N, C-alpha and C positions, 0 to 999 in steps of 0.2 A: 627229549630234553637235551640229550647228548649232542644231537645234530645241531641244535640251536647254538650250543656253546662253541662247536667247531666252526660254525658259520654265523657269526653275530650279526652280519648285514642282512640276513634272510628276514623277510617281512611276512606277517601273517596275511593270508588271503581268505576272503569269504567265499561262500558258494557262488554268489553272484559274480565275483571277480573271476573265479575258475571257469564259469560258463562263458563269460565274455572272451577269455583266452582261448577256449576250445571252439568258439563259434566260427563258422566258415565265413569268408567275405561274401557280402551280398552282391548280387548282380544288379545291373542298372534297372531292370524290370522290377525286381524285388524292392529296390529303394523307391521306385515310383509308386508301387502299390502301397508301401508303408506311408509315404507322404499323403497319398489319397485318403487312407484310413485316418490319418491324423487330422485331416480337414473335415471329417464326417460330422463331429459335434457342431462345428461352426456352420456348416451347410444346413444341418437340420434346424438349428436355431434361426437361421435366416428364413428357412421355409416356414417355420412357425409364425414369424412376424408377417411375412407376406400373406400367408393364409388368413391370419387374424384380421389384417387390415383390409384386404381386398376381396376375400371370398364373401359372398352374400350370407347374411344371417338368416335364420329360419323364419324370422318375422321382422317387420319394420318397427323399430322402437321409436316412440315419440320423445320429444325433447324433455317432457315433464315426467317421463317414466323413471322411477327411482332405480329400477334394475337394469337400466340400459348399460351396454358395454362402455368401458372407459379405456384410456391408454395405459393404465397401470400394468396390465399383463404384457403389453408390447415393450414397455420400458424394462420390466423385470427380465424378460427373455433377452432383450438387447444387452443387458449387463453381462450375461453369460456369453453372448456372441462376441463381445469385446474381449472377454477373458480368453476365450479359445483362439481368437484371432491373434492376440498377443502371444499366446503360448506357441502357436505355429510359427510366428516370426522368430521367437527365441529358439525354436527347435532347429532352425537353420544354422545357428551359431553354437548350439550346445548338444552334443550327442546324448548326454544324460537326460535332458529335457525331452529330446526326440523319442528316446526309448520309453520313458515314462508315459508320454502322451500317446504313443503307439499302443501301449498296453491297455490304457484306460479308455481310449477313444470309443471302441465298440460298446462298452457299457454305458458311457455317457450318451452316445448317440441313440442307443435303444431307449434310454429313459426319456429323452426328449421326443422320440417318435411316439411313445405312449401319450405324452402330453398333447402332441399334435392330433393323434387319433381321438383322444378324449374331447378336445375342443371341437373337433368336427362332429362328434357324436352328440354333443350337447348344444352349443351355441349355433352351429351352422346347420344342423339337420334335425335336432331334437329327437334323434334315434333313442337316446336315453330319456325317459320321461322326466319332465320338469314339474315341480321344483325339487324333486327328490335327488336329482343329479345336477347341481349348479355348475356352470362353466368356470374355468380357472380364474378368469378376471373377477367374477363375483366373489370367489373365495378369497382372493388377495385383498379386495376391497373390504371384506368382512374383517380380515385381520387388522387392517388399518383403522377401521371404525372402532373396533372393540379392543384396541391395543392396550389400553390401560387396564381393563378388567382381565384381559388375557395374561398380562404380565403378573398381576396379582395372583391369578390362578396358578401360573407356573411356579411362582415362589412358594405358594402354599403346598402345592403338590410335591415339590422338591424337599421342602421341610419335612413333610409327612413321610416321604419315601426314605430319606436318609436317616431320620430318627428311627423308624422301624427297621431299616436295613442294618444299621450299625448295632442296634440293640440285639437283633437276632444273630448277627455275625459274631459279636463278642460272646454271647451266651453259648453259641454253637462251638466256638473255639474252645471254651472252657470245658464244656461237656465232652467234646470230641477228644481232646487231649487227655482228660481224666479217664474216660472210658477206655481209651487205647493204652493208657499207662498202667492203670490199676484194675485188678480183678474185682475188688470191692466196689469201686465206683461203677464199673460196667454192670455189676449185678443190679444196681438201682437205676441206672440210666437206660439200659436196653429195653426194659418194659415200656418206658415212656416213648422211646423211639419207635417201637413196634406198634404201639397203640395210636400215637398222635401223628407219626411221620407219614404213613401212606395215605392218610385222609387229607384232602385239600383244605388249606386253612380257611378258605372262603365258606366252607361248610358250617363253620361255627359263627358266621355272621349274625344270624338271628339271636343266638344266645348272647353274643357280645353286645348287641344293641340294647338288650335288656339289662345285662349285668353291669356294663361299663358305666362309670360315673361321668365320663365325657366321651363325645364322639371321636375326638382326636386321640385320646388315650386308647379307646377300643380299636381304632384303626391301626395305631402303632402296634398293638398286641397282635392284630391279624397279620400284619406284614412281617413282624418279627417271628411269629410262629412258622410262617412259610419259609423264611430264610434259615431258621434254626436247624431244620431237618437235614438239608443237603450239606450244610457246613459241618454238622456233627458227624454225619456218616463218612464224608470224604476225609475229614481230619482223623477220625478214629481208624479208618482203613490205612491211612498213611502212617500213623504211629505204629500200627501192627506190622507194617511191611518194612520198617526201618531195620536194616541188617544189625544183628547183635554185635557184630565186629566193631561197629561204630561206637557203641557204648563201652565195649571192652577196651578199645584203644583210648577212649577218654578217661576211663578209670585208671589206666596205667599212668596217666599224667596227673592223677590226684583230683579229678573232677568230682564234685559233690552232686547230690541228687538234683538240686536246682539247676546246676550247670548242664547236667545230662538232658534236662527237659528244654531249657531255653537256648542252649548253645549247640545241642546235638539234634534232639528230636524235632523241634520246631523248624530249624533251617532245612532239615532233611525232608520234612513233609510239606514244605511250602508249595510245591506243585499241586499236591492234593488240596491244600487249603484254597488256592486260587481257583481250582476247578469247582469247589463247593461255593465259593463266593460268586463265580460267574453264573452258576445255576440258580443261586439264591437271588441274584438281581433280576432274572427273568420272572421268577415267582413273585418277587416283591412288586414288580411293575403290574402284574396281573391283579394281585391283591389290592394294590393302590387304587386302580380303576374301579374295581368292584366296591371297595369301601366308599369311594367318593360318589359313586352312582347310587348307592343304597342308603348311605347314612350321613356322610360328612357334608356340611353346608358350604363348602368352598373347594377350589381346585378345578383341574381340567375335566375330571370325570363329572363333577357337579355341573360345570358349565355346559357340557355336552347334553346332559339330561335337561337342563333348563332351556336351551335353545331348541332341542327336539320337541319339547312341550309346546313351544310357540311356533313350530313349523319353520324355524329359521335354519334351513338346511345348509345354506352357505356358511353360516357361522359355526354350525356343528362340524362341517367338514374342515373348517379352518382349525378348530380345536383338535380334531383327530390328527391333522398334519403336524401341528405343533407337538402333540404327544409323541408322535413317531420320531420327530427330530430331536426332542428332548431325551427320550430313552436311547436313541442312537448315539447321542453325544455322551451320555453317561456310560454306555457300554464301551465306547471308544476310549474314554478316559481310564476306565477299569482295565482295558486291554493294554494301554500304554504303561500303566503302573505294573501290571503283570510282567510285561516284557522287561521293564526296568529292573524289577526285583529278581526275576529269574534269568537275567542276562548270563549268569554263570552256566546255565544249562544249554546255551546256544552252541550247536556244533558247527561243522563245516569250516574249521580253521586248520591250518597246517603250520 
């Protein structure tokens, strides 16, 4: 702090900035290799389009065949090809764009290579047995055909997920803080944690289906129970690990008991809380799918069961992909909130 006062013009530098300052200048060959790697996603997407359009299919589809390939997949991959081409053009004018593209290009190219291999193994060679493994174009068309019911299923699943998740998270915070703060509360809470916690919440599904007055309410309880345990344990652990000096310093300034909890304990244990919330989201997603497949009459899990019963495997795969994208988006949002709230913990500045 004293050094900053003596040199007020000094700026804070992140770890990324320090690494850039310490990096050695690249040779012409290294720059050429980096440019080639940046172009990999674009080249692979173009290879997918050429393979899909010109490589022969495993059979000749008739004009009246409902399952015949369309141009949807080619247009879908073409969008990504345009994006990566534009990024490569921008990389010539922006070093930041170039570095980011160079870092992500191998992962993106690998993902598209998997799509290329899967399309060859299904539509082009039928190495994977049909109709159990539909080709990508069939899956995309299934999403377009059932887009209305899929959207309704997504909304129902998210409503159920967040209702159960926030219910379990709030109860977990209350029980975790209470058990970590008070010996009396811990005396009553710990037996419940030891009995209910280690057992997966999905174990209670048959009982919930019998006892619950509604399938939605029973599913909310199932998800909340799964979220409650990790949030309670991590919060309680965090409260127990808060240094006593924090509370002593707050008391010297006249802080009351409520201030010690809300202004000292909770901010100090926020990393533990988010750890429990992250674990709880994974458990909630699993419990959601189990509940929808076993009992709830709506949602993505229900849709998967419905289409599997009619042997509509393309639509089933479409719902699985949407589930993955939905849960990935939810976890990304939770991670962004975590980084925002815990920004005070970020190191690497001078």
